[in-house]
C-alpha positions as CSV (number, residue, x, y, z in Angstrom):
1,X,18.3,11.2,2.1
2,X,14.6,12.1,2.2
3,X,12.9,12.7,-1.1
4,X,9.7,14.7,-1.7
5,X,7.0,12.7,-3.4
6,X,3.6,12.1,-4.9
7,X,2.7,8.5,-4.5
8,X,0.2,6.9,-6.8
9,X,0.3,3.2,-6.2
10,X,-1.4,0.8,-8.6
11,X,-1.4,-2.6,-6.9
12,X,-4.7,-4.4,-6.8
13,X,-6.3,-7.8,-6.2
14,X,-7.5,-8.4,-9.7
15,X,-7.8,-11.4,-12.0
16,X,-5.8,-10.8,-15.3
17,X,-6.6,-12.2,-18.7
18,X,-4.2,-13.9,-21.2
19,X,-1.4,-12.0,-22.8
20,X,2.1,-12.3,-24.4
21,X,4.5,-14.7,-22.8
22,X,7.4,-13.2,-20.7
23,X,9.7,-14.4,-18.0
24,X,8.2,-13.0,-14.8
25,X,11.5,-13.4,-12.9
26,X,13.3,-11.2,-15.5
27,X,10.6,-8.6,-15.4
28,X,10.7,-8.5,-11.6
29,X,14.5,-8.4,-11.5
30,X,14.6,-5.4,-13.9
31,X,12.1,-3.5,-11.8
32,X,14.0,-4.4,-8.5
33,X,17.2,-3.1,-10.1
34,X,15.5,0.1,-11.3
35,X,13.9,0.8,-7.9
36,X,16.8,-0.2,-5.7
37,X,14.9,-3.0,-4.0
38,X,17.5,-5.8,-4.1
39,X,19.4,-4.6,-1.1
40,X,16.6,-2.7,0.7
41,X,15.9,-4.0,4.2
42,X,13.3,-1.5,5.4
43,X,11.6,1.7,4.4
44,X,9.8,4.6,6.0
45,X,7.4,7.0,4.4
46,X,5.3,9.9,5.9
47,X,2.9,12.6,4.9
48,X,-0.5,14.1,5.4
49,X,-3.8,13.4,3.6
50,X,-7.1,11.7,4.2
51,X,-8.5,8.3,5.0
52,X,-11.7,6.7,3.7
53,X,-13.9,4.7,6.2
54,X,-14.2,1.5,4.3
55,X,-17.8,0.5,3.3
56,X,-19.3,3.2,5.6
57,X,-20.9,5.4,3.0
58,X,-24.2,7.0,4.0
59,X,-25.9,6.0,0.7
60,X,-24.9,3.6,-2.1
61,X,-24.1,6.4,-4.4
62,X,-21.9,8.3,-1.9
63,X,-18.1,7.9,-1.5
64,X,-16.8,6.5,1.8
65,X,-16.8,9.2,4.5
66,X,-13.4,10.9,4.9
67,X,-11.4,12.2,7.8
68,X,-8.2,14.2,7.5
69,X,-4.8,12.9,8.5
70,X,-2.7,15.6,10.1
71,X,0.3,13.3,10.2
72,X,1.1,9.8,8.9
73,X,4.2,7.7,9.2
74,X,4.8,4.1,8.4
75,X,7.9,2.0,8.8
76,X,8.3,-1.4,7.3
77,X,10.9,-4.1,7.8
78,X,10.8,-6.5,4.9
79,X,13.0,-9.2,6.4
80,X,10.7,-9.7,9.4
81,X,7.4,-8.8,7.7
82,X,6.8,-6.2,10.4
83,X,5.3,-2.7,10.3
84,X,4.6,0.2,12.5
85,X,1.9,2.7,11.4
86,X,1.2,5.9,13.2
87,X,-1.3,8.6,12.3
88,X,-3.5,11.4,13.7
89,X,-6.9,11.9,12.3
90,X,-9.5,14.7,12.6
91,X,-12.8,15.3,11.1
92,X,-11.7,18.5,9.4
93,X,-14.1,20.0,6.9
94,X,-15.4,16.6,5.7
95,X,-19.2,16.0,6.1
96,X,-19.9,13.9,9.1
97,X,-22.3,11.4,7.4
98,X,-21.9,7.6,7.4
99,X,-20.3,5.1,9.7
100,X,-17.1,5.9,11.7
101,X,-17.7,9.6,11.7
102,X,-17.7,12.3,12.9
103,X,-14.3,12.1,14.7
104,X,-14.3,14.3,17.8
105,X,-11.0,16.1,18.5
106,X,-7.9,14.2,17.5
107,X,-7.6,10.4,17.3
108,X,-4.1,9.1,17.6
109,X,-3.6,5.6,16.2
110,X,-0.6,3.3,16.4
111,X,-0.8,-0.1,14.7
112,X,1.8,-2.8,14.7
113,X,2.3,-6.2,13.0
114,X,5.2,-8.6,13.3
115,X,4.7,-12.0,11.7
116,X,1.5,-13.5,13.0
117,X,1.1,-11.0,15.8
118,X,-0.8,-7.7,15.5
119,X,-1.5,-5.1,18.2
120,X,-2.3,-1.4,18.7
121,X,-1.8,1.1,21.6
122,X,-4.7,2.3,23.7
123,X,-5.1,5.9,25.0
124,X,-2.7,5.1,27.8
125,X,0.0,3.8,25.5
126,X,-0.6,0.1,26.5
127,X,-0.5,-2.7,23.9
128,X,-3.9,-4.2,22.9
129,X,-3.7,-7.5,20.9
130,X,-5.4,-7.6,17.5
131,X,-4.7,-11.1,16.3
132,X,-7.5,-11.0,13.6
133,X,-5.7,-8.0,11.9
134,X,-2.3,-9.7,11.5
135,X,-2.8,-11.2,8.1
136,X,-4.2,-8.1,6.4
137,X,-1.5,-5.9,7.8
138,X,1.1,-8.3,6.4
139,X,-0.8,-8.3,3.1
140,X,-0.7,-4.5,3.1
141,X,3.1,-4.7,3.1
142,X,2.9,-6.5,-0.3
143,X,0.7,-3.6,-1.5
144,X,3.5,-1.2,-1.4
145,X,5.7,-1.0,-4.6
146,X,8.8,-2.3,-2.7
147,X,6.9,-4.9,-0.8
148,X,5.2,-6.2,-4.0
149,X,8.6,-6.8,-5.6
150,X,9.9,-8.5,-2.4
151,X,6.8,-10.7,-2.2
152,X,6.7,-11.6,-5.9
153,X,10.5,-12.5,-5.9
154,X,10.3,-14.6,-2.7
155,X,11.0,-18.3,-2.9
156,X,7.8,-20.2,-3.7
157,X,5.9,-17.1,-4.9
158,X,5.6,-18.6,-8.4
159,X,4.8,-15.3,-10.1
160,X,3.1,-15.1,-13.5
161,X,3.1,-12.2,-16.0
162,X,0.9,-11.0,-18.9
163,X,1.2,-7.8,-21.0
164,X,-1.6,-5.4,-21.8
165,X,-2.1,-1.8,-22.9
166,X,-2.2,0.6,-20.0
167,X,-0.7,4.0,-18.9
168,X,-0.3,5.0,-22.5
169,X,1.7,2.0,-23.6
170,X,2.4,-1.7,-23.2
171,X,2.9,-2.8,-19.6
172,X,3.7,-6.0,-17.8
173,X,1.2,-7.2,-15.1
174,X,2.9,-9.6,-12.6
175,X,0.8,-11.6,-10.2
176,X,1.4,-13.8,-7.3
177,X,-0.7,-15.5,-4.6
178,X,-0.1,-14.2,-1.1
179,X,-0.7,-16.5,1.9
180,X,-2.3,-19.0,-0.4
181,X,-5.5,-17.0,-1.1
182,X,-4.8,-13.3,-2.1
183,X,-4.0,-12.6,-5.8
184,X,-1.8,-9.5,-5.9
185,X,-1.1,-7.8,-9.2
186,X,1.6,-5.2,-9.9
187,X,1.7,-3.2,-13.1
188,X,5.3,-2.5,-14.3
189,X,5.7,0.1,-17.1
190,X,8.3,0.2,-19.8
191,X,10.9,2.1,-17.6
192,X,10.8,-1.0,-15.2
193,X,8.9,1.0,-12.6
194,X,5.7,0.5,-10.8
195,X,3.6,3.6,-11.4
196,X,4.1,6.0,-8.6
197,X,7.3,4.4,-7.3
198,X,10.0,6.8,-6.1
199,X,12.8,7.4,-8.7
200,X,14.2,10.7,-7.6
201,X,11.5,12.6,-9.4
202,X,7.8,13.2,-8.6
203,X,5.0,11.5,-10.4
204,X,1.6,13.0,-11.1
205,X,-0.9,13.6,-8.4
206,X,-2.4,12.3,-5.4
207,X,-3.1,8.9,-4.0
208,X,-2.0,5.7,-2.4
209,X,-4.9,3.4,-2.8
210,X,-4.6,0.0,-1.0
211,X,-6.7,-2.8,-2.4
212,X,-6.8,-6.5,-1.3
213,X,-9.3,-9.3,-0.8
214,X,-9.7,-12.8,-2.0
215,X,-12.4,-11.8,-4.4
216,X,-11.1,-8.3,-5.2
217,X,-13.1,-6.5,-2.5
218,X,-11.6,-3.4,-1.0
219,X,-10.4,-3.5,2.6
220,X,-8.7,-0.1,3.0
221,X,-7.9,3.2,1.3
222,X,-5.4,5.9,2.3
223,X,-4.4,9.0,0.3
224,X,-1.2,11.0,1.1
225,X,-1.4,14.4,-0.5
226,X,0.9,15.5,-3.2
227,X,4.1,17.2,-2.1
228,X,3.3,16.5,1.6
229,X,5.5,13.6,2.4
230,X,8.9,12.0,2.2
231,X,10.3,8.6,1.8
232,X,13.4,7.1,3.4
233,X,14.8,3.8,2.1
234,X,16.9,2.0,4.6
235,X,19.7,-0.4,3.5
């Protein structure tokens, strides 16, 4: 059954310092049990919000230029590491300064990844190969709360864990290396949840930031507005 949500994801490509010794597998298993990930095969989430054009700010002190998303839906299959992302973006009331803007009319975008293959659809609905995007789209699957747990618990992931003070208490920060070069960190709070994960209740406001790069650089950012979406786990 669909659940209303605010999604505030705290997964980042960061380097963590030393901390108290824990068993990362136990930490991950507790989070997987709490979030219903163990038997989850796929998931779909949708909403409205805005998208930031990465690195296209007009001046160094400016934020990335934004466009509004009038619809957004993403479906992920964890077993096949495949994803379908569909959204419609418009300029809205956002200032048209910086690269990638202004958007004229509606832009409909459909992006796919399946294993080492990535493609999009052109205006005529025909597939256009995008092989250079496959790795980052698969990495983006790991930057969802459920995908992070799947990736960190996969054979050969060799996760590590430290503890630190964050979110008003002591948290566990689990890390693993994706595709041999991306360090992905997930913060797990005392309730065995990743902040912003769906638990049947809403969590406080706003965003789904997506961060990933070998040296911690940002490659994308998407915000789904509070109360504007739903999430559908598929068993």
